[in-house]
N, C-alpha and C positions, 0 to 999 in steps of 0.2 A: 542550320544552313551556315556555311562558311562565308566569310567576306570575299575571299578570292580563292576558289577551289579549281585550280588549273588542271588537276588530275582527272576530275570527273565532271567538270562543267556544271556543277550544282551550286555555285556561289552567287553572291549578290552581283559581282562584276559580270558573271556570265548571264545572269538574268537581264541585266541592263543591256548587254550586247544583243541578246535575243529580242527583247522588246523594242529596242531602238534601231535594230539592224546595223549595228556598229561592230567595231573590233578595237583592239588596243591602239591601232594606228590611227583610226578616225576619231576615237574618243579615248583620250589618254587615261592611264590609271590615276594620275594626279587629279584630272578633271572629274572622274567618276568619284574619287574619294571626297573631293570638295562637295559634290552634289549630294552624296549619301549623308555627309555630316550636316549639310544645310537642312535636309529633310528630317534627319534625326532631331536636330534642334527644334524644328517646327513641331514635330510630333510630341516632344517633351513639353513644350508650351501648351499644346492641346490637352495633354494628359493632366498637367497641373491645373489648367482652367476648368477641367471637368470633374476634378476631385471634390468629394463632399465629405464623406465620413471615413474614407480610407486614405492611406498614404502610399505614394509611389516612391519606392526606394527609401522608406523611412529608416532613420538611424538615430541612435542616441550616443553621444560622446561625452565622456567625463573629462574634467580638467582640474588641476590643482590650483588653489588660490595661494598667492604669495603676498606676504605682508608688504604694504605700501606699493604694490603693483596695480596700476589701473588698467593697462591695456593687455588684452588677451587675443590670441589668434583664433580664427575659425578653422575647423578641419579643412584640409586641402581639397576634399571632394564635395564641399558644400554647394548646394544649388539654391536652397531656400530655407530660411530659419523658420522653425515652427514655434520654438519656445526656448528660453534660457531660464534656468533655475539656479539659485545660489543657496548654500548652507554656510553662513558666516560663522556660526558658533560651534559647528562640528557635532551637532546633536542628531544628525541624520535626517532632519526635517528640512526640505528644500522649499524656498520661497520663490515663486515666479517673479522674474525681473521684467518690468514693462519697458518696451522700446520708447526712446525719447529722441526728439529732434534737438540736437545740441543748440541750434539757433533759437530755440524757444526759451532758453535760459536767459533771464533778464539781466543778471550781472555776471561779470567774469569771476569764475571760481578757479583759481589756479593751483593752489596747494591742496594736499590731501586733507589737511585740517579744515580748510574752507569748504571743500566738497563734502566732507563728513558732517559739517555743521548744517548743510542744506538737505542732504539725503540721508535716509535712515535704512538700517539693515532689515527692518520689517517691511519696507516698501522699496526694494532696489529697482534701479533703472539701468538701461544700457543704451549706448549710442553706437551705431554701426559706422565703420569707416573702412574703406578699402578691403583688406583681407582679415579684419579683426573688429573688435568692439572695445569700448571703454566702459568700465563698470563703475556705477555710482550707488552707494559710497565705495570708497577704496578699502579693501580688506586691511585689517590691522594685525592679523596673525596668519601664519601659514596654515592651510587646510588641505590635506590629501583628499582628492575627489570632492572638493568644495563646490564644484559647479557642474552643471549638465547642460548640454545643448541638444535639443531635439530638432532634427533637420531632415530635409529631403536631400538625398545623395545624388550627385551628378553622375551621368553616364559618360565614360571616357569616349573621346572621339576616335574614329577609325584613322589608321595611318595607311599610306599608300602601299606599304609592304606587308600589310596585315594579312594573316590567314587564320583568323580567330577560331580556335577550336572551342572557345567558350560559347560561341554562338551556334555550335552544332546541335543537331537534334538528338 
């Protein structure tokens, strides 16, 4: 099914007009788009809440570790973090990093040396902020593919001018 199939009246917009007895004049494309996206978001939450042993849109992204770099960005399409793993020594063995609430740290640790005195490579932690995370301890060497993020991938929102062939049967 297409989002807006004006040629054959088989799209989501056309279904809305049929079910609601509307047209583009009485129910604008912008308002239909907003409603479809709101219901899409609602259904994604329902799917995430009902998941047990399977992943909805599961993805694994790798990233490079950089010496003395603590902050790393999440993939741009991330919806939910499942797991972060780190390979500090480059041996191919990844260690799961546990999430940590930064406010639970009793004393301020500001420099890489102070952080690495408190946290160990055998038991790494990460603190999520905004569009990325802080890694504890801070890597001391560069590692190609030194980290993995297992996550649920977000579904892009519809746009008012969309005629998504990706959604066709």
